[in-house]
C-alpha positions, 0 to 999 in steps of 0.5 A, spaced: 499 500 500 502 506 498 504 510 504 502 518 505 508 523 503 508 527 509 512 534 509 518 535 513 520 541 515 527 543 516 531 548 519 535 552 515 540 552 519 542 544 518 544 545 511 548 538 512 542 535 514 537 537 508 543 535 503 543 528 507 536 527 506 536 528 498 540 522 498 535 517 501 530 513 497 523 516 497 520 516 503 513 516 500 513 509 497 513 502 500 516 496 498 513 491 494 506 489 495 500 487 492 492 488 494 490 483 498 486 479 493 492 477 490 494 472 496 495 465 497 489 460 495 487 465 490 483 462 484 486 465 477 482 465 470 484 459 466 486 460 459 487 467 459 491 473 460 490 476 467 492 482 470 496 482 476 498 489 479 502 492 485 506 498 488 513 498 489 519 504 489 519 508 483 522 505 477 524 498 480 524 492 475 519 487 477 520 480 474 514 475 475 515 467 474 510 462 475 510 455 477 507 453 470 512 457 466 510 463 464 515 469 466 514 477 465 517 483 466 514 491 467 517 497 471 514 501 477 512 508 475 514 514 478 508 513 483 510 507 485 505 503 481 506 497 477 501 492 472 503 486 468 499 480 465 500 474 464 497 467 460 494 462 465 494 455 462 488 450 462 484 448 469 487 443 474 487 441 481 494 442 481 497 447 486 501 453 483 505 458 486 507 465 483 514 469 485 514 477 484 521 480 485 522 487 485 525 491 491 524 485 495 521 478 494 513 476 494 511 469 493 503 467 492 503 460 494 497 455 493 494 458 487 489 454 483 487 455 475 480 455 474 473 459 473 472 466 477 466 469 478 464 476 481 458 476 486 455 482 489 448 486 491 445 487 498 442 483 503 439 477 500 446 476 496 450 478 503 446 473 507 451 468 509 450 460 509 449 460 517 443 465 517 442 473 517 439 474 524 432 470 525 433 469 517 435 462 515 438 458 510 434 452 507 439 446 508 444 449 511 446 445 516 447 439 510 451 444 506 456 446 511 457 440 514 458 437 507 461 442 503 469 442 505 472 442 498 480 445 497 478 446 490 472 451 491 475 458 493 472 464 497 474 471 497 469 475 502 470 482 501 469 486 508 464 492 508 467 499 506 465 506 504 469 511 501 469 518 498 474 517 493 476 510 490 481 506 494 486 501 491 485 495 496 479 492 500 480 488 506 478 480 505 482 473 504 481 467 500 479 461 504 478 454 501 471 452 502 470 449 509 465 449 515 468 455 517 468 459 510 461 456 508 458 458 514 460 466 513 460 466 505 454 468 501 449 462 501 447 464 493 455 465 492 457 458 495 452 455 492 453 457 485 460 455 485 458 448 488 454 447 482 459 449 477 464 445 480 459 439 480 458 440 473 465 443 470 470 439 475 475 445 475 476 449 481 472 455 482 473 461 485 468 466 487 469 473 490 463 477 494 462 484 494 455 485 498 452 490 503 445 489 506 440 494 506 443 499 500 441 503 494 444 501 487 446 508 487 452 507 492 455 501 487 455 506 482 462 510 480 461 518 481 463 519 473 457 515 471 453 517 477 454 525 475 449 524 469 443 523 474 440 530 477 437 526 482 443 523 485 446 527 490 453 525 491 456 526 498 462 531 500 463 528 507 464 521 509 460 519 516 464 518 522 460 511 522 463 506 518 456 503 517 453 508 515 458 510 509 453 507 504 451 513 500 452 514 493 459 512 489 461 510 496 461 502 496 463 502 489 469 506 492 470 502 498 469 495 495 469 494 488 474 499 484 480 496 488 478 490 483 480 493 477 480 488 472 481 482 476 480 477 470 473 474 471 468 470 467 462 473 469 458 477 474 452 475 479 447 481 482 442 481 486 439 488 489 433 492 488 429 491 495 432 498 498 430 502 492 423 500 492 421 507 495 423 510 488 423 505 483 422 509 477 429 511 475 432 504 477 432 501 470 436 507 467 441 506 474 442 498 473 444 500 466 449 505 468 452 500 473 452 494 468 456 499 463 461 502 468 463 495 471 464 493 465 468 498 463 472 498 469 473 490 468 475 492 461 470 488 458 464 490 454 461 483 453 462 481 461 456 477 462 451 480 468 446 476 471 441 479 475 436 476 480 429 479 481 427 481 488 423 476 491 415 476 493 415 480 500 409 483 504 412 490 503 406 494 504 405 490 510 411 490 514 415 496 510 409 501 509 411 501 502 406 502 497 404 495 494 406 497 486 413 499 488 416 492 489 412 490 482 415 495 478 422 494 481 421 487 478 419 490 472 425 494 471 430 488 472 426 484 467 426 490 462 434 491 463 435 483 462 431 483 455 434 490 453 442 490 455 446 485 451 449 479 455 445 480 461 440 475 464 435 474 469 433 469 474 425 469 476 424 468 483 417 469 483 416 461 486 421 462 492 419 468 496 416 469 503 411 474 504 413 475 512 421 475 511 424 479 506 430 474 506 427 468 503 429 461 505 430 458 499 437 460 496 438 454 492 433 454 487 436 461 486 443 458 485 441 453 481 438 458 475 444 462 476 449 456 474 444 454 468 445 461 465 453 460 466 453 453 464 449 455 457 451 462 456 459 461 458 460 454 458 457 451 451 451 447 455 446 449 449 442 443 451 441 447 457 434 451 458 436 457 462 431 462 462 424 463 464 419 464 458 416 471 457 410 474 454 410 474 446 403 476 444 395 477 447 389 476 443 382 478 446 377 472 444 370 474 447 371 475 455 378 471 455 385 474 454 389 469 450 397 469 452 402 467 448 409 466 451 416 465 448 423 463 449 428 469 450 433 464 447 431 463 440 424 467 440 420 460 439 413 459 442 413 456 449 408 452 453 406 453 459 405 449 466 403 450 473 404 446 479 397 447 482 391 446 479 389 453 481 394 459 477 395 464 482 397 472 482 393 473 475 388 480 475 384 482 469 381 489 467 377 492 462 378 499 460 376 502 466 382 500 469 379 496 475 383 489 476 380 483 479 382 477 480 382 472 475 381 465 473 386 462 468 387 455 465 393 453 460 390 449 454 392 443 451 397 447 447 400 450 453 397 457 452 395 461 458 387 462 458 384 468 463 378 471 464 373 473 470 366 474 471 366 481 472 370 483 466 366 482 460 371 486 455 378 485 458 383 490 456 389 488 460 392 482 465 397 482 470 401 477 473 404 477 480 404 484 479 403 485 487 408 485 493 407 478 495 404 472 491 405 465 490 408 464 483 406 457 480 406 459 473 412 455 469 416 454 462 420 449 460 425 446 465 421 448 471 423 455 470 418 460 473 414 466 469 416 472 471 411 477 474 408 482 468 403 486 465 400 487 458 398 494 460 403 501 462 398 504 466 
């Protein structure tokens, strides 16, 4: 870490001391050091040219040598920063090491080459396997007891907020064991576990999450300045737990990773933005673009987890429609922003717990997206169906759905005889609970005896409901509406 330069007041009557001081090496630069995520037990992305960087005395020659036979050289700049790239081989379970020689020598041991993912968001991503307060994770005891695996590595970034971008974070790599799994993101760990089981290569997952945070806190200043409604603070709270205002968490928890080579991003956030849902769609696109720019990869996959059903109006005094609008914004973002996709959570919510316990289905759906989109498993169906078109037939609304992947017509099914969460309206814009069934062609038919001339249908467009409408591979249909009222 670069140390601050401190001014030294020299007595003008001590010229010999001043001359001697000028002959000393610069006191403003530390010896060879690296960010804390370049440490023992880390995982590097396979078959790539990965960036590694750090600091040293200015103009120091840096030599990096790896146990897999790669060597590279660079020179520390005038401010002490150095950066290089090194090629990685195919994934293997062999422990590797990296030796970096500059003004001193640093050796990074027990390095694995495999697949690396980055997960972020608020409390439902941060929620550890051991649970969060009164909220529990379904199956956590079994996952913790049976999860020890030296080839799954976890990096848990500590919460931090800053007025300016920082160059390092607090955290460390750990092999998956009872302790590390217990304290790590349940969604993140289970995603890594499912990738490992399918790919049979080492998996590294970096988590940087903070519960109860708005998306504005995760956006860099340069990107946030375009929004007049985002107020960027100039003073940092004395309480570290409150350093989560616009741009501050990006500065403290994201910027330091710069372009640490990863395969993709997992994002689970949105609950705290429900009070003002209208700008969320734009904020999300801005965040994705900014993070992709930081990672120097405009095509970097970004998988979004939709916020789950929860009784916000009852428990958090928030208008019922706000949560529905956040889900709609997340759905639209996934359809409009290239290389993004959505995990629908309509069937795994809990009306009385904002932290629903069923994390495994969410992780499994994230893994399906990754396996299809990043690892070539084309036979895997990974996306929920979306509404394609509607037709009015007498007092019925006929809804057709299609696949996000190829646009082909999709058959629906339901886990129960009665399909929940549907409402229907005429031109008066008054919605009534609807009856619905799926015909022999897998098409959804919706009606109500109170609406003779239907105009609009909504599904799950409410705080909390029990989603039981599915497409292929048992992937739930996202909440939607056919109107824009």
